[in-house]
N, C-alpha and C positions, 0 to 999 in steps of 0.2 A: 461185267455181267452182274455185279452186285446191285447195281441200280435198277436192273430189270429182272428180278428173280422169277417172275411168273410169265414172262414173255418168251414163248417158245421160238419165235422168229429170230430174236436176238441170239439165243443160244445156238440155233442152227447156223446162222450167219457167222458167228464166231468160230464154230468148228470147221465149217467148210472153208472159211477164209484161211484158217491155220493150215489146213491140208493143202490147199492150192498154193499158198505162199511158201510153205515149207518144203513140199515135195515136187509138185508139178513145175513150178517156175524154176526151181533149182535144177531139175532134170533137163529143162529146155536150155538153160544157160550153159550147163556143162555136161553134155551127153557122154563124154568119155569117163567122167567121174562115176557115172551110174552104169557103165558098161553097155551103153546104147550104141556107141560107135567105138571102133578100135583105133582109127586114125585121127590125127590132129586136123582141126577145121581151119580153112583159110579165113582171112580177115573179113571178107564180104559175107560169108555164111555166118560167122560169129556175130557180126553186126546185125544181121537179119534175126538171128535167134535172140539177141538182146532186145531188139525192138518188139518182137513177139512177146517175150517175157514181160517187158514193161507194160505192154498193152493188157495182158492178162492180169497183171498186178493192179492196174488202174480199174479194170472191170470188177475185180474181186473187192477192191476197197471202195467201190462206188464213188470214184472220183471222176468228176467231169472236167474236161479241159475247156478253158475260156477261149482258146484260139481256134 
């Protein structure tokens, strides 16, 4: 952010990226840690949550896939 001190879009993107990556994707990856679920998830559900979290991370980071 030091390279773009007057650009509000860069500041907003940095803050929203931090919030999504720090809180939302972490809560999706491990819902029992955040008391969203009380039971342990089976492997297929955990894999689906991992893929969803990776997709959200890619969108937040503005990364495009070549495949």
